[in-house]
Steps between C-alpha positions, in 0.01 A plus 500: 500500500630858406601749764398858490817600301388272226133601488525712192689226303274229625182695412621576153575134422155394644303762324682448166378137506186424318206417740299190440130560450247305693177345395193510724557139599854600603369785707241288680753237593754737650597442862542786738673523842289685736523622861330299769309739721214460744240697695449871417810489273321253274188716503673796340796334315351168390786276372734746322798397299818490694709718271503847341451821683259636768469854633422632843460873521359786701589810700755488780406383842179328376609136557685398185782328694281348751280341222807388304646322803159331566490390133864380516424295806209341331693426179790350697277214613551333165792701327829653576467871536764767510397842632734777384452792739705736281346831632445433869774251569462251788526746791282533807193630320506221244533231771205645673300490168596130475371436854186687432441285192524189717809341342631193684871492586521131397387566139799408287323553172487878527834685478589869519749712325594868513563690181709286262614622159302335222798302358560354846137419542511325174800297608291380798213409269726294284571257787322160483301549824425867459168665590186434296352828597686837526340803661668832419433775746510716311488628146662843581823337599536286189355746250846573336605137497181381339455767228562473122330165468676337789176417675363299211836331460500413872154349482588302189834367626335384821161403342444228752518743799249745638612863566276704727583874484399767764451858388416833655213710379528854349196691362289183508749305285776251581821696546777476251479383139618157609196462733272613222643240266476230772127585521457450126673157511365382836272201536387619845469862616445590868411858590548573869327784675431535874576138579255376236612336176313498170616194303464502116648358187474145345350367824155497664586821687338668792591656838733392775537665833846522663345616836120491461424736795756758410405484129142570587596794710703638216220447243228625736310173508464472877176583679 
């Protein structure tokens, strides 16, 4: 598998090859690897494919990291998950967020990493037992490293992995051009506001509450 330094060359060779067309019969017999979820996660996400890109976005201090950690914990039940805390690091506030999300200290399927340059991250992903799911927190930190087509190349090079990107909000839009592109490519989009999450994309969709009582207070739904 190519590392990030080889992404452009790898992508050129791949794209220059003639793609094979599929008949309807071919399409209907394709097999897909999906995420195994349960409970409320299944209600809104169904059985999504375990590759591609997802986006979690919203204004600051509205619960994006809290939600992402809860999601990471759920996904780690059946997959290896790497959470790259590129913006916040792994300091006291982040540790408290992990505790708030209910992460168990004995969970070995969920690993954390502070900011790591993209080429080093790719080196990790090239290892045989690397993570199946990578959560990038957040787009702002990697906006320069993933511009000029690098995002598409990353997703194509690691087409069996799922990348979940977190992005800030600015003027009611995902912040940075990278985040906007992720939204266009994403199979799942989660908008977080006031500890409530609106899930949309190629899934059943719906609402998830990070903290139901606080979310109702924020949205004025209490008596």
